C-alpha angles and dihedrals in degrees: 000000000000123000118274114291113214093211097146092045091051092047091054092043090056088064107026133060142036112346092010132111093260134044118217088254093053091046092050092048093050096041097098124138104240091212104047098019089229116150126215114241124250089249092052091049091051094042095053091048091049094048097250120145116268133185103263115214132155089253093053093048093048089049092050091050090050091045096055095032100237135128114282090231090064091051092047092050092048093048092048090050094047101039104030101028099233133100131215118224141164109247089193094056092227109197116243111267094023109145094213123101112284117216119206122193126199112218143154114290110265098024110166126246088247091056091050090047088063089057091050092051091051091049092048092050092052095056116105114255118239120238112253094213 
């Protein structure tokens, strides 16, 4: 398994800190879970930006997404990559906004395109065939 990837830390660092769009104070003030209204603490805000381990909960991840102003899915994907060591991708490369079903596959970080092609082939072979009548 590859070394730890600090994906969530990097995502936060892209938005928070010196020379960035947000100061730590602004991040902390905006980092409120829109469902529970819970805020992350100043220490949690600093720890995630410095790459220290934090207690990951749905509330914390929603607050981080709100704090940096990005889609919750990006925060989820970064947290999964950093804390669990897998990534979630679309082996079908579905274009954004496509109304078809989107398949996401969890796999080891750094899986090759050939490895993901095997997943795609399995998924394609399991689809029902249309009648040619």
